[in-house]
SETOR-598204 format. One record per residue: residue number from 1; residue in three letters; x, y, z of N, C-alpha, C, O in turn. Coordinates in pm, 1 decimal, always signed. Layout:
N
FIVEX   resi   resn         nu         nv         nw        cau        cav        caw         cu         cv         cw         ou         ov         ow
FIVEX    NUM    ALA          X          Y          Z          X          Y          Z          X          Y          Z          X          Y          Z
...
END
This chain:
153
FIVEX   resi   resn         nu         nv         nw        cau        cav        caw         cu         cv         cw         ou         ov         ow
FIVEX      1    UNK   +14535.4    +3277.1    +2759.1   +14473.7    +3344.6    +2650.6   +14587.7    +3395.4    +2556.9   +14690.7    +3445.4    +2602.0
FIVEX      2    UNK   +14564.3    +3380.3    +2431.0   +14667.8    +3412.3    +2330.3   +14691.1    +3565.2    +2332.1   +14600.0    +3644.3    +2356.0
FIVEX      3    UNK   +14817.3    +3601.8    +2305.8   +14855.1    +3742.5    +2285.7   +14838.6    +3827.8    +2409.8   +14843.6    +3950.1    +2397.0
FIVEX      4    UNK   +14819.7    +3774.5    +2526.3   +14805.2    +3851.8    +2644.8   +14925.9    +3827.5    +2734.9   +14945.0    +3715.9    +2783.2
FIVEX      5    UNK   +15007.4    +3930.1    +2758.3   +15124.7    +3912.7    +2840.6   +15087.1    +3902.1    +2983.7   +14981.2    +3949.1    +3025.4
FIVEX      6    UNK   +15174.4    +3839.6    +3060.7   +15158.2    +3838.3    +3204.4   +15194.2    +3979.4    +3254.6   +15298.5    +4034.5    +3219.5
FIVEX      7    UNK   +15108.4    +4034.0    +3334.3   +15134.6    +4173.1    +3377.9   +15197.4    +4175.2    +3513.8   +15172.4    +4088.1    +3597.2
FIVEX      8    UNK   +15281.9    +4278.7    +3536.6   +15334.9    +4296.6    +3671.0   +15222.5    +4341.3    +3756.7   +15116.8    +4380.4    +3707.1
FIVEX      9    UNK   +15244.5    +4336.0    +3891.3   +15134.9    +4383.1    +3980.0   +15094.5    +4528.2    +3954.4   +14976.5    +4562.2    +3963.2
FIVEX     10    UNK   +15193.2    +4615.1    +3922.3   +15160.6    +4756.5    +3893.0   +15081.4    +4767.6    +3766.1   +14986.4    +4845.6    +3759.7
FIVEX     11    UNK   +15119.8    +4686.2    +3656.7   +15045.3    +4691.9    +3529.0   +14903.0    +4632.3    +3550.6   +14805.8    +4681.9    +3493.7
FIVEX     12    UNK   +14892.8    +4529.7    +3630.2   +14758.7    +4471.1    +3655.1   +14672.0    +4573.8    +3730.6   +14553.9    +4587.9    +3699.2
FIVEX     13    UNK   +14727.1    +4644.2    +3827.6   +14649.5    +4744.3    +3902.6   +14604.2    +4857.8    +3808.5   +14490.3    +4904.0    +3816.2
FIVEX     14    UNK   +14696.4    +4902.3    +3718.4   +14665.0    +5009.7    +3624.4   +14554.9    +4960.4    +3529.3   +14464.4    +5036.8    +3495.7
FIVEX     15    UNK   +14561.2    +4837.4    +3486.7   +14460.7    +4775.5    +3395.7   +14325.1    +4777.8    +3462.4   +14225.2    +4817.0    +3402.1
FIVEX     16    UNK   +14322.7    +4735.5    +3586.7   +14193.7    +4732.1    +3664.1   +14137.1    +4873.0    +3688.0   +14015.6    +4893.0    +3687.1
FIVEX     17    UNK   +14225.2    +4968.0    +3708.9   +14176.4    +5106.2    +3723.7   +14116.0    +5158.3    +3593.0   +14017.4    +5232.0    +3592.7
FIVEX     18    UNK   +14178.3    +5117.7    +3482.0   +14120.2    +5156.4    +3347.0   +13984.1    +5091.6    +3334.4   +13891.5    +5155.6    +3284.4
FIVEX     19    UNK   +13967.9    +4970.6    +3376.2   +13840.8    +4900.6    +3367.5   +13738.1    +4967.4    +3458.9   +13624.6    +4989.4    +3416.7
FIVEX     20    UNK   +13774.9    +5000.1    +3582.6   +13687.0    +5057.2    +3681.6   +13627.5    +5191.0    +3638.7   +13517.0    +5227.2    +3679.1
FIVEX     21    UNK   +13703.5    +5264.2    +3555.5   +13655.1    +5395.2    +3505.7   +13536.2    +5377.7    +3411.1   +13469.4    +5476.7    +3381.3
FIVEX     22    UNK   +13506.6    +5258.5    +3362.9   +13401.9    +5240.3    +3263.8   +13296.2    +5140.1    +3314.0   +13231.1    +5072.1    +3234.7
FIVEX     23    UNK   +13280.9    +5132.5    +3444.0   +13176.4    +5046.9    +3499.5   +13081.7    +5122.5    +3589.5   +13115.9    +5229.5    +3640.0
FIVEX     24    UNK   +12962.2    +5068.3    +3610.4   +12871.9    +5117.3    +3713.5   +12869.6    +5011.4    +3819.4   +12843.1    +4895.2    +3788.7
FIVEX     25    UNK   +12896.9    +5047.4    +3946.3   +12893.4    +4954.6    +4056.3   +12754.0    +4941.0    +4109.1   +12691.9    +5040.6    +4146.2
FIVEX     26    UNK   +12703.8    +4822.3    +4113.6   +12567.3    +4796.7    +4163.9   +12574.9    +4763.5    +4309.9   +12683.2    +4740.0    +4363.5
FIVEX     27    UNK   +12459.2    +4761.4    +4375.8   +12448.2    +4735.0    +4516.9   +12498.5    +4590.5    +4554.1   +12543.4    +4567.8    +4666.5
FIVEX     28    UNK   +12490.2    +4496.3    +4459.9   +12535.2    +4359.9    +4486.0   +12688.3    +4345.7    +4463.5   +12744.5    +4237.4    +4479.7
FIVEX     29    UNK   +12753.6    +4457.5    +4426.0   +12896.2    +4452.7    +4402.5   +12935.1    +4433.7    +4258.7   +13054.0    +4439.4    +4227.3
FIVEX     30    UNK   +12843.9    +4411.9    +4172.1   +12875.6    +4397.7    +4027.1   +12938.8    +4519.7    +3970.3   +12895.9    +4631.6    +3998.8
FIVEX     31    UNK   +13038.6    +4501.1    +3891.4   +13094.6    +4606.8    +3810.8   +13039.1    +4589.1    +3671.1   +13095.5    +4514.1    +3591.4
FIVEX     32    UNK   +12928.2    +4657.5    +3639.6   +12864.2    +4638.8    +3510.4   +12927.4    +4731.3    +3404.7   +12925.3    +4853.8    +3417.0
FIVEX     33    UNK   +12980.7    +4670.9    +3305.8   +13056.1    +4738.3    +3198.3   +12963.3    +4832.3    +3119.0   +12854.7    +4792.4    +3077.0
FIVEX     34    UNK   +13006.9    +4955.0    +3099.7   +12927.8    +5053.7    +3028.6   +12975.9    +5064.2    +2882.0   +12911.4    +5132.0    +2801.9
FIVEX     35    UNK   +13080.5    +5002.8    +2848.1   +13134.1    +5004.5    +2711.2   +13069.3    +4902.5    +2621.3   +12954.7    +4863.3    +2643.2
FIVEX     36    UNK   +13141.3    +4859.7    +2521.1   +13096.1    +4770.2    +2420.0   +13060.3    +4633.5    +2484.2   +13127.9    +4582.0    +2573.2
FIVEX     37    UNK   +12944.8    +4577.9    +2429.6   +12901.6    +4441.2    +2472.0   +12868.3    +4363.3    +2348.6   +12832.0    +4421.4    +2246.3
FIVEX     38    UNK   +12879.7    +4234.6    +2355.5   +12840.4    +4152.8    +2242.2   +12692.0    +4126.4    +2246.7   +12627.9    +4172.8    +2341.0
FIVEX     39    UNK   +12632.1    +4056.5    +2153.6   +12489.9    +4034.6    +2144.3   +12435.1    +3958.8    +2262.6   +12316.2    +3969.1    +2292.8
FIVEX     40    UNK   +12520.0    +3882.1    +2331.0   +12478.2    +3804.3    +2445.7   +12493.5    +3884.1    +2576.4   +12461.0    +3832.3    +2683.2
FIVEX     41    UNK   +12541.6    +4006.8    +2570.1   +12550.7    +4091.4    +2689.8   +12686.0    +4082.4    +2762.4   +12700.3    +4137.0    +2871.8
FIVEX     42    UNK   +12783.8    +4015.3    +2703.8   +12917.8    +4009.4    +2763.5   +13001.4    +4131.3    +2725.3   +13000.4    +4173.5    +2609.7
FIVEX     43    UNK   +13073.3    +4187.9    +2821.6   +13160.8    +4302.9    +2797.4   +13268.2    +4266.1    +2703.8   +13322.4    +4155.7    +2709.8
FIVEX     44    UNK   +13302.6    +4362.2    +2611.2   +13409.7    +4338.0    +2516.9   +13507.8    +4457.3    +2526.4   +13468.0    +4571.0    +2551.7
FIVEX     45    UNK   +13633.0    +4427.8    +2505.7   +13734.1    +4534.8    +2516.0   +13849.3    +4500.0    +2415.3   +13892.9    +4385.4    +2404.9
FIVEX     46    UNK   +13894.8    +4603.5    +2343.5   +14007.4    +4587.9    +2259.0   +14134.2    +4616.4    +2341.6   +14155.1    +4728.7    +2387.5
FIVEX     47    UNK   +14217.2    +4515.1    +2359.5   +14335.6    +4530.1    +2433.3   +14442.5    +4429.8    +2388.7   +14407.5    +4323.6    +2337.3
FIVEX     48    UNK   +14570.7    +4459.9    +2406.4   +14676.7    +4372.0    +2368.8   +14663.1    +4325.1    +2221.0   +14693.6    +4210.7    +2187.3
FIVEX     49    UNK   +14619.1    +4412.3    +2140.7   +14610.3    +4389.2    +1996.2   +14496.8    +4298.0    +1947.4   +14501.9    +4246.1    +1835.9
FIVEX     50    UNK   +14392.8    +4278.8    +2033.2   +14280.4    +4194.1    +1993.7   +14156.9    +4234.2    +2071.9   +14167.0    +4303.9    +2172.9
FIVEX     51    UNK   +14039.1    +4190.5    +2025.7   +13911.0    +4211.2    +2092.5   +13887.6    +4090.6    +2183.8   +13893.6    +3975.7    +2140.1
FIVEX     52    UNK   +13860.5    +4119.6    +2312.6   +13846.0    +4012.2    +2412.0   +13713.0    +4021.7    +2486.7   +13656.7    +4130.4    +2499.5
FIVEX     53    UNK   +13665.1    +3914.2    +2533.4   +13556.9    +3913.4    +2635.2   +13624.2    +3965.3    +2761.9   +13720.7    +3906.7    +2811.1
FIVEX     54    UNK   +13573.1    +4073.1    +2812.5   +13642.3    +4145.3    +2919.9   +13643.3    +4062.2    +3046.4   +13742.1    +4067.1    +3119.7
FIVEX     55    UNK   +13536.4    +3984.0    +3077.1   +13537.0    +3900.7    +3201.5   +13650.7    +3796.0    +3199.9   +13709.5    +3764.6    +3303.3
FIVEX     56    UNK   +13679.6    +3743.2    +3079.0   +13792.6    +3650.2    +3068.5   +13929.0    +3721.8    +3086.8   +14019.9    +3671.3    +3152.7
FIVEX     57    UNK   +13938.3    +3839.5    +3026.2   +14055.3    +3918.0    +3037.0   +14083.0    +3959.9    +3178.7   +14197.8    +3950.2    +3222.0
FIVEX     58    UNK   +13982.4    +4007.3    +3256.1   +13996.8    +4042.4    +3388.3   +14038.7    +3923.4    +3479.2   +14121.8    +3937.1    +3569.1
FIVEX     59    UNK   +13977.8    +3808.1    +3451.4   +14010.9    +3685.3    +3523.7   +14154.4    +3649.7    +3498.5   +14224.2    +3606.7    +3590.3
FIVEX     60    UNK   +14202.0    +3666.6    +3373.5   +14335.4    +3632.0    +3335.6   +14436.4    +3723.6    +3411.6   +14537.8    +3677.1    +3463.7
FIVEX     61    UNK   +14405.2    +3850.7    +3415.2   +14493.1    +3949.9    +3474.7   +14497.0    +3929.7    +3625.4   +14605.2    +3936.6    +3683.8
FIVEX     62    UNK   +14387.5    +3906.0    +3688.9   +14381.4    +3894.5    +3835.7   +14414.4    +3757.0    +3889.4   +14485.8    +3745.1    +3989.0
FIVEX     63    UNK   +14363.7    +3652.8    +3825.3   +14377.9    +3515.4    +3879.3   +14488.2    +3441.0    +3810.4   +14522.5    +3331.6    +3855.0
FIVEX     64    UNK   +14545.9    +3492.1    +3705.7   +14654.1    +3424.1    +3632.8   +14603.5    +3365.4    +3501.0   +14483.3    +3367.8    +3474.6
FIVEX     65    UNK   +14694.2    +3312.7    +3417.8   +14659.3    +3266.3    +3287.7   +14549.8    +3161.6    +3289.5   +14547.9    +3072.3    +3374.2
FIVEX     66    UNK   +14455.4    +3175.0    +3190.8   +14347.2    +3077.6    +3180.9   +14374.9    +2989.9    +3064.1   +14405.2    +3039.8    +2955.7
FIVEX     67    UNK   +14365.5    +2856.9    +3082.0   +14383.2    +2764.0    +2971.6   +14259.4    +2778.2    +2883.5   +14150.9    +2809.8    +2932.3
FIVEX     68    UNK   +14276.3    +2754.4    +2752.3   +14160.4    +2773.8    +2663.5   +14037.8    +2689.0    +2694.8   +13926.4    +2725.8    +2657.5
FIVEX     69    UNK   +14056.9    +2573.9    +2764.2   +13939.6    +2487.1    +2791.2   +13864.1    +2538.7    +2913.7   +13754.2    +2490.0    +2940.0
FIVEX     70    UNK   +13917.0    +2634.5    +2989.8   +13842.0    +2691.1    +3099.0   +13742.7    +2793.7    +3056.4   +13768.1    +2872.1    +2964.9
FIVEX     71    UNK   +13627.9    +2794.2    +3122.5   +13528.0    +2902.8    +3103.3   +13530.3    +2985.8    +3233.1   +13582.7    +2944.3    +3336.5
FIVEX     72    UNK   +13471.1    +3103.8    +3221.5   +13460.3    +3193.2    +3337.8   +13317.2    +3208.2    +3377.1   +13238.6    +3263.5    +3300.2
FIVEX     73    UNK   +13277.9    +3160.1    +3497.1   +13143.6    +3168.9    +3544.8   +13125.5    +3294.1    +3623.3   +13209.6    +3330.0    +3705.6
FIVEX     74    UNK   +13012.0    +3363.6    +3597.7   +12974.2    +3478.7    +3676.2   +12890.6    +3437.3    +3794.2   +12772.3    +3407.0    +3778.3
FIVEX     75    UNK   +12948.9    +3435.1    +3912.5   +12878.9    +3391.2    +4031.7   +12758.9    +3479.2    +4062.1   +12664.1    +3435.0    +4127.0
FIVEX     76    UNK   +12762.2    +3604.8    +4015.1   +12649.8    +3700.1    +4032.7   +12546.5    +3677.7    +3930.3   +12438.6    +3735.6    +3942.6
FIVEX     77    UNK   +12569.4    +3595.9    +3825.8   +12476.8    +3573.9    +3713.5   +12446.2    +3696.2    +3626.6   +12343.3    +3702.0    +3559.4
FIVEX     78    UNK   +12538.5    +3794.5    +3629.5   +12523.4    +3916.0    +3550.7   +12630.0    +3914.4    +3444.5   +12747.7    +3933.9    +3474.8
FIVEX     79    UNK   +12590.0    +3890.9    +3316.0   +12687.1    +3870.8    +3208.9   +12775.2    +3994.7    +3186.9   +12890.4    +3978.0    +3146.8
FIVEX     80    UNK   +12728.9    +4115.3    +3210.3   +12804.9    +4234.7    +3188.7   +12899.6    +4266.1    +3306.5   +12971.4    +4365.9    +3301.2
FIVEX     81    UNK   +12901.1    +4184.7    +3410.6   +12983.1    +4211.8    +3527.9   +13131.2    +4174.5    +3500.7   +13160.5    +4070.6    +3441.6
FIVEX     82    UNK   +13220.4    +4259.6    +3544.2   +13366.1    +4233.2    +3527.7   +13439.3    +4246.6    +3660.4   +13560.4    +4268.6    +3663.2
FIVEX     83    UNK   +13363.6    +4233.0    +3773.4   +13423.4    +4230.5    +3904.7   +13499.4    +4102.2    +3925.5   +13439.2    +3994.8    +3924.8
FIVEX     84    UNK   +13631.0    +4109.7    +3944.2   +13707.7    +3980.8    +3957.7   +13659.4    +3888.4    +4072.2   +13673.6    +3766.4    +4064.4
FIVEX     85    UNK   +13601.4    +3949.6    +4179.7   +13552.2    +3870.2    +4289.2   +13432.1    +3789.0    +4245.1   +13399.7    +3690.9    +4311.9
FIVEX     86    UNK   +13364.4    +3823.3    +4137.2   +13241.6    +3749.6    +4091.9   +13277.1    +3647.5    +3984.2   +13190.1    +3572.2    +3940.6
FIVEX     87    UNK   +13402.4    +3643.1    +3940.6   +13443.2    +3558.5    +3830.9   +13512.5    +3437.0    +3875.8   +13607.3    +3445.4    +3953.8
FIVEX     88    UNK   +13468.0    +3318.6    +3828.2   +13525.8    +3188.8    +3875.5   +13562.9    +3105.4    +3750.8   +13475.1    +3067.8    +3673.2
FIVEX     89    UNK   +13689.9    +3077.6    +3732.7   +13730.0    +2988.8    +3624.2   +13685.1    +2847.0    +3651.1   +13713.1    +2793.3    +3758.3
FIVEX     90    UNK   +13617.5    +2785.9    +3558.6   +13562.7    +2649.6    +3570.6   +13572.6    +2573.0    +3439.0   +13583.2    +2633.8    +3332.5
FIVEX     91    UNK   +13569.3    +2441.8    +3445.7   +13561.0    +2364.1    +3325.9   +13417.9    +2370.1    +3270.9   +13325.9    +2413.3    +3340.3
FIVEX     92    UNK   +13400.3    +2326.6    +3146.2   +13268.5    +2329.0    +3081.0   +13170.4    +2237.1    +3160.9   +13052.7    +2269.9    +3176.6
FIVEX     93    UNK   +13220.5    +2125.5    +3208.9   +13134.0    +2032.5    +3285.5   +13089.7    +2094.6    +3414.7   +12972.3    +2084.9    +3450.6
FIVEX     94    UNK   +13182.9    +2160.2    +3488.1   +13151.7    +2229.4    +3611.0   +13052.6    +2342.7    +3585.4   +12960.4    +2362.2    +3664.5
FIVEX     95    UNK   +13069.9    +2418.4    +3475.2   +12985.6    +2527.9    +3441.5   +12843.6    +2479.9    +3410.8   +12747.1    +2541.8    +3455.7
FIVEX     96    UNK   +12829.3    +2372.6    +3336.3   +12696.0    +2319.8    +3309.6   +12634.6    +2266.8    +3440.5   +12513.7    +2280.8    +3458.8
FIVEX     97    UNK   +12708.9    +2209.1    +3528.1   +12649.6    +2157.9    +3655.1   +12600.5    +2272.6    +3742.4   +12496.9    +2260.0    +3807.6
FIVEX     98    UNK   +12671.8    +2382.7    +3744.9   +12628.8    +2501.7    +3815.3   +12497.2    +2550.7    +3770.5   +12407.6    +2577.3    +3850.5
FIVEX     99    UNK   +12485.0    +2563.0    +3638.5   +12362.0    +2620.0    +3580.6   +12246.6    +2520.7    +3591.0   +12133.6    +2560.1    +3620.1
FIVEX    100    UNK   +12273.7    +2392.7    +3567.7   +12165.1    +2289.4    +3575.3   +12111.7    +2277.3    +3717.8   +11993.7    +2248.3    +3737.1
FIVEX    101    UNK   +12196.6    +2299.1    +3817.1   +12147.4    +2291.1    +3954.8   +12051.7    +2399.2    +3989.1   +11969.1    +2383.0    +4079.0
FIVEX    102    UNK   +12060.3    +2512.8    +3918.0   +11971.7    +2625.1    +3941.8   +11836.0    +2601.3    +3870.9   +11736.1    +2659.4    +3913.5
FIVEX    103    UNK   +11828.8    +2520.1    +3766.7   +11710.0    +2499.7    +3695.3   +11634.2    +2384.5    +3762.5   +11676.5    +2269.2    +3755.2
FIVEX    104    UNK   +11523.7    +2416.2    +3826.8   +11452.0    +2313.2    +3894.0   +11322.0    +2273.2    +3820.9   +11249.6    +2183.3    +3863.8
FIVEX    105    UNK   +11294.6    +2344.5    +3706.9   +11171.5    +2319.2    +3636.8   +11201.9    +2342.8    +3483.5   +11292.7    +2417.0    +3446.0
FIVEX    106    UNK   +11120.8    +2275.4    +3400.5   +11133.2    +2298.5    +3255.5   +11071.2    +2433.8    +3217.3   +11020.3    +2507.0    +3302.2
FIVEX    107    UNK   +11077.2    +2464.6    +3086.0   +11029.4    +2597.8    +3041.4   +10877.5    +2610.4    +3060.1   +10826.9    +2722.6    +3058.9
FIVEX    108    UNK   +10804.4    +2503.1    +3077.0   +10661.3    +2509.7    +3102.7   +10627.5    +2511.2    +3253.5   +10511.9    +2525.0    +3293.5
FIVEX    109    UNK   +10730.6    +2496.9    +3332.8   +10709.9    +2501.2    +3477.8   +10695.7    +2364.8    +3545.0   +10675.5    +2358.7    +3666.3
FIVEX    110    UNK   +10706.0    +2253.6    +3468.2   +10697.1    +2122.7    +3529.1   +10828.4    +2096.9    +3605.9   +10936.4    +2125.9    +3554.3
FIVEX    111    UNK   +10819.7    +2042.7    +3728.6   +10940.2    +2022.2    +3807.1   +11034.0    +1917.8    +3746.0   +10989.2    +1818.4    +3689.0
FIVEX    112    UNK   +11160.1    +1941.0    +3758.3   +11261.0    +1835.0    +3724.3   +11276.4    +1743.7    +3843.2   +11379.9    +1745.7    +3909.8
FIVEX    113    UNK   +11174.6    +1663.0    +3871.4   +11179.2    +1566.7    +3980.4   +11222.6    +1431.0    +3917.9   +11215.6    +1414.0    +3796.1
FIVEX    114    UNK   +11265.0    +1339.9    +3997.8   +11304.2    +1205.0    +3947.8   +11191.0    +1138.9    +3870.8   +11216.7    +1070.5    +3771.7
FIVEX    115    UNK   +11066.0    +1157.3    +3913.4   +10953.8    +1092.9    +3842.2   +10922.8    +1160.0    +3707.9   +10868.4    +1095.5    +3618.4
FIVEX    116    UNK   +10956.9    +1289.2    +3692.6   +10921.8    +1361.8    +3571.2   +11041.3    +1397.8    +3483.6   +11030.2    +1484.9    +3397.3
FIVEX    117    UNK   +11155.6    +1331.9    +3504.5   +11274.8    +1368.5    +3428.4   +11341.0    +1244.6    +3367.6   +11353.0    +1140.5    +3432.2
FIVEX    118    UNK   +11383.7    +1258.8    +3241.1   +11467.0    +1155.5    +3182.4   +11584.6    +1227.1    +3115.2   +11582.7    +1348.1    +3093.0
FIVEX    119    UNK   +11686.6    +1147.2    +3084.0   +11808.7    +1202.6    +3029.2   +11823.9    +1143.7    +2885.2   +11806.8    +1024.4    +2860.3
FIVEX    120    UNK   +11857.8    +1239.3    +2792.1   +11886.2    +1192.7    +2655.4   +12000.2    +1283.9    +2606.0   +11997.0    +1406.1    +2620.4
FIVEX    121    UNK   +12099.8    +1218.0    +2547.7   +12218.2    +1292.1    +2500.7   +12273.7    +1385.7    +2608.2   +12301.8    +1503.0    +2583.7
FIVEX    122    UNK   +12288.2    +1329.0    +2728.1   +12343.3    +1400.5    +2845.6   +12273.2    +1524.6    +2891.3   +12330.6    +1608.8    +2960.4
FIVEX    123    UNK   +12143.7    +1535.9    +2850.8   +12063.0    +1649.4    +2893.0   +11934.4    +1602.6    +2964.5   +11882.9    +1494.1    +2937.2
FIVEX    124    UNK   +11885.9    +1683.4    +3052.8   +11758.6    +1654.0    +3119.4   +11641.8    +1692.2    +3035.4   +11644.1    +1797.0    +2970.8
FIVEX    125    UNK   +11536.4    +1608.6    +3033.6   +11415.7    +1639.0    +2961.9   +11295.6    +1611.3    +3051.5   +11300.2    +1527.8    +3141.8
FIVEX    126    UNK   +11190.1    +1683.1    +3023.7   +11068.8    +1675.7    +3104.8   +10975.1    +1572.6    +3041.6   +10940.0    +1582.2    +2924.0
FIVEX    127    UNK   +10935.1    +1473.3    +3122.8   +10839.3    +1370.0    +3073.4   +10704.8    +1429.5    +3040.8   +10643.4    +1393.5    +2940.4
FIVEX    128    UNK   +10657.7    +1520.9    +3125.1   +10523.5    +1579.3    +3096.7   +10524.7    +1655.5    +2961.5   +10430.0    +1644.3    +2883.7
FIVEX    129    UNK   +10625.7    +1728.1    +2935.8   +10640.1    +1802.3    +2805.9   +10652.8    +1703.5    +2693.5   +10594.9    +1724.5    +2586.9
FIVEX    130    UNK   +10726.3    +1596.7    +2713.3   +10738.1    +1497.4    +2604.6   +10602.4    +1433.3    +2575.4   +10570.3    +1404.2    +2460.1
FIVEX    131    UNK   +10524.6    +1412.0    +2678.5   +10392.7    +1353.0    +2657.7   +10299.6    +1450.3    +2580.1   +10222.0    +1408.5    +2494.1
FIVEX    132    UNK   +10309.4    +1573.0    +2611.1   +10228.2    +1679.7    +2535.3   +10277.8    +1684.1    +2389.7   +10195.3    +1689.2    +2298.5
FIVEX    133    UNK   +10406.6    +1682.2    +2365.7   +10458.2    +1688.0    +2229.2   +10417.6    +1561.0    +2150.7   +10389.1    +1569.5    +2031.2
FIVEX    134    UNK   +10415.0    +1445.5    +2216.0   +10380.9    +1320.3    +2146.4   +10233.7    +1322.1    +2109.5   +10195.7    +1275.3    +2002.3
FIVEX    135    UNK   +10150.9    +1375.9    +2197.8   +10004.5    +1386.9    +2163.9    +9982.1    +1474.6    +2046.6    +9907.7    +1441.1    +1954.4
FIVEX    136    UNK   +10051.3    +1595.2    +2050.1   +10036.9    +1694.0    +1939.0   +10082.1    +1629.6    +1807.7   +10017.5    +1647.2    +1704.4
FIVEX    137    UNK   +10192.0    +1555.6    +1811.6   +10240.8    +1487.5    +1688.3   +10141.1    +1388.3    +1636.2   +10113.4    +1385.3    +1516.3
FIVEX    138    UNK   +10085.4    +1305.3    +1725.3    +9986.4    +1208.3    +1685.3    +9861.6    +1271.9    +1623.9    +9809.1    +1222.2    +1524.3
FIVEX    139    UNK    +9814.4    +1381.0    +1682.9    +9699.2    +1453.9    +1629.0    +9733.8    +1513.1    +1489.9    +9649.2    +1509.8    +1400.6
FIVEX    140    UNK    +9852.6    +1565.4    +1470.4    +9887.7    +1622.8    +1338.3    +9891.7    +1510.9    +1235.8    +9844.5    +1528.6    +1123.5
FIVEX    141    UNK    +9947.8    +1394.7    +1272.8    +9954.5    +1279.1    +1180.9    +9817.1    +1235.0    +1141.9    +9789.7    +1207.2    +1025.2
FIVEX    142    UNK    +9726.6    +1228.5    +1244.6    +9590.8    +1180.8    +1220.1    +9520.1    +1281.9    +1124.0    +9456.3    +1240.6    +1027.2
FIVEX    143    UNK    +9531.9    +1410.0    +1151.2    +9468.0    +1511.9    +1071.0    +9522.5    +1508.1     +928.4    +9444.9    +1524.6     +834.4
FIVEX    144    UNK    +9648.9    +1487.6     +908.9    +9710.2    +1477.6     +777.6    +9655.6    +1354.3     +704.0    +9624.5    +1363.5     +585.3
FIVEX    145    UNK    +9643.6    +1241.9     +770.3    +9594.7    +1122.4     +714.4    +9445.9    +1138.4     +674.5    +9404.1    +1087.5     +570.5
FIVEX    146    UNK    +9369.2    +1207.0     +754.5    +9230.6    +1233.0     +719.0    +9220.2    +1322.5     +600.0    +9134.1    +1301.2     +514.7
FIVEX    147    UNK    +9305.6    +1423.4     +590.6    +9304.9    +1514.6     +478.8    +9339.8    +1437.9     +347.6    +9291.0    +1473.5     +240.2
FIVEX    148    UNK    +9421.9    +1336.0     +357.6    +9462.8    +1262.5     +241.0    +9362.5    +1149.0     +207.2    +9374.2    +1077.1     +108.0
FIVEX    149    UNK    +9268.2    +1140.0     +293.6    +9164.6    +1035.6     +271.8    +9205.3     +897.6     +312.8    +9142.2     +800.7     +270.5
FIVEX    150    UNK    +9308.4     +883.5     +393.8    +9357.6     +748.6     +432.1    +9282.7     +691.7     +556.2    +9287.4     +571.8     +583.8
FIVEX    151    UNK    +9217.8     +776.9     +625.2    +9147.9     +735.1     +752.8    +9007.5     +784.6     +748.0    +8982.6     +897.6     +706.0
FIVEX    152    UNK    +8916.9     +704.4     +789.2    +8776.6     +743.0     +790.1    +8730.4     +767.9     +934.0    +8746.5     +681.4    +1020.1
FIVEX    153    UNK    +8673.7     +884.3     +959.8    +8611.5     +926.0    +1080.0    +8685.0     +906.9    +1200.0    +8636.7     +941.0    +1308.0
END
């Protein structure tokens, strides 16, 4: 991460103590940040001359420098959590695979089974939802054509 020095063990411990003073520890071990958060719920902190996503900053301090292409996955699935034990540096591909594995159904509840799933542009799509959308589109086109007088009855 740019502009973030490597900290000595004492400096890293002092930084983590500063962070711990502004968290609420939950039963599952999450350190939920009580300070500033962005609109997506990620903790933010002004440090080392810049505003940072705190989970990335904590991972950098505890686990070592993060390359820009790495993302930090919250194993606890709590965006405001800054507990270093819950933070896992991963590639974008690994991160997407982690989240996709947890999604077993589409937004309408249809299962992502082999029979009901197709891939388009590297994403999974639901065949049942596609069928519903195609029917709605055909009905709209038919209604429009009838309104324009192009189709009879």
